[in-house]
N, C-alpha and C positions, 0 to 999 in steps of 0.2 A: 484523622490523622496521618496513623500509623499504616492505614491501609494503602492510603494513597502512596506512601515512602515503598511500601513493599509491593506493589503491583509490578513497576518496572523492573525492581530486583528481580522477580521471579520469571517476567516476561525474561530478560537478561540472560538467567539460569537454562532457561527451557530451550530458547534460541544457541547459546553455547554447546549445549551437550547434546542437541536433536541428532548432528550428523554422526555421533561418537555412538548413538544409542540404536543406527543403524547399520551400524560395523557389525553388531553384536547378533542381528538380525542375519546379514548375508555370511559371517564368516561359518567355515563349516563344508561338508559332505553335500554334493549334489550330485544326482544322475542328468548329463546330459542327453535330450534326446534330440534326434534329426529332426531337421526343420521340413523335411519333404516326406519321410514316413513315418515320424513320429517313435519311431523305435529306440530304445536305450543304446547309445553309444559309446559312453564313457563315466567313470566316476571323477569329479574333478573337485579337488579340495581348494576351497576361496579362504585366503589367508592376509593378514594384516602384516604389511612391511613398511617402515619410513612412512606412515601415514597414508599411505596409499594401499589400495587393494590389488590380490594378483591370484591366478588361477594355475593349479597344478595339477596334470595328468595323473592321477592314484591308478586308474586301471582302464584299460582297453574293454569293452566287452564284445561279445562274439559279433552284435549286429554293424560292429565298426566296420566302414572301408578295408583299411590299414591300419596294423600295428608299427609300421614304420614311415619314417618322415620324407619319403621316396623325391618328391617334388620342392622340400623346402631347399632355400639356399644358404650357404657359409655353414657354419659350424653344424647347423641342424641338419645338414643332408644325409638321410640315412640313418638318423638316430630312433631309438626307439621312443615311440612317443610316450610311452608310460614313463613317467618321473618330470616329462617337458614341462617348463613354465609356458601356457601358451594364453593367459589373459594376463595383462601388465597393466602397471599404473593407471588403476581406475582412480579419478577425485572420488573420495565419499560425498553423498549428498545426503538430504534429510529420507529420499525414500528408494537408495541405490547408490548408485556412481556413475559416475561419466569420462569422458575425455580418455579412454583405455584404447588399449591396442588388443586385438585377439588374433591368435596364428589357429589357419583353416590348416590342419594336418595335411587331410586329404589332396587340397588344390596347391598347399605350400604358400598360400598368399595370406598378408596381414592385412587386417581391416581395423578402422576406428570402431569403437563400439561403446556402448553404455549397457548398465544391468539396471531392473527396475524390481522390489519385490509386487509381486500380484495379489500374494499374500503370503502367510507365516511362512508357507512351505514349497510356494511357487515361485520361481525368477523368471523372468523375461529379460533375455540378452537380445540383443540389436545390434548387429555388424553392417556396416555400410564402406562406401567409398564415397567421399566429399560429404555429402549432408543424408540425414539417416531416412529420406523419403526412397534412397537407392541401395537398398539393403536386404538380409534377411534377420528373419526373426527365429529363435531359438527358444523352449522353455526348459528349463532345468527345475528338477524337484529335488527336494531337500531329503535327504536319508537319515533316517530317526536310529 
């Protein structure tokens, strides 16, 4: 009888804590690779704020196209990419996060995006317009 009562409680605990366990796996420093040439472009720090995930450029690497956001609009135009928050408002899921926005500093465009853990040290980021079939995928690798 006790086992029957505890099983739903255990299932509820697992369900409630699963998204937050993915936060710990996503938060940290990642090397962003180019989606066309697969060369390292930047070091991104993913962090949690107000229950959502965001990403800040910690360092622009030598293979990046630019270090200044020349094609950005508004307040970001002409600003250094280092220190810029380019990943915003991702809603945490079981295996990543969804419904966020990513800024491509090279083009100045902002896209909808989601991220998924492919393994403990490999992150898939998909940026898209409209729906995810029309977009590009990057892979980021955890910095240990």
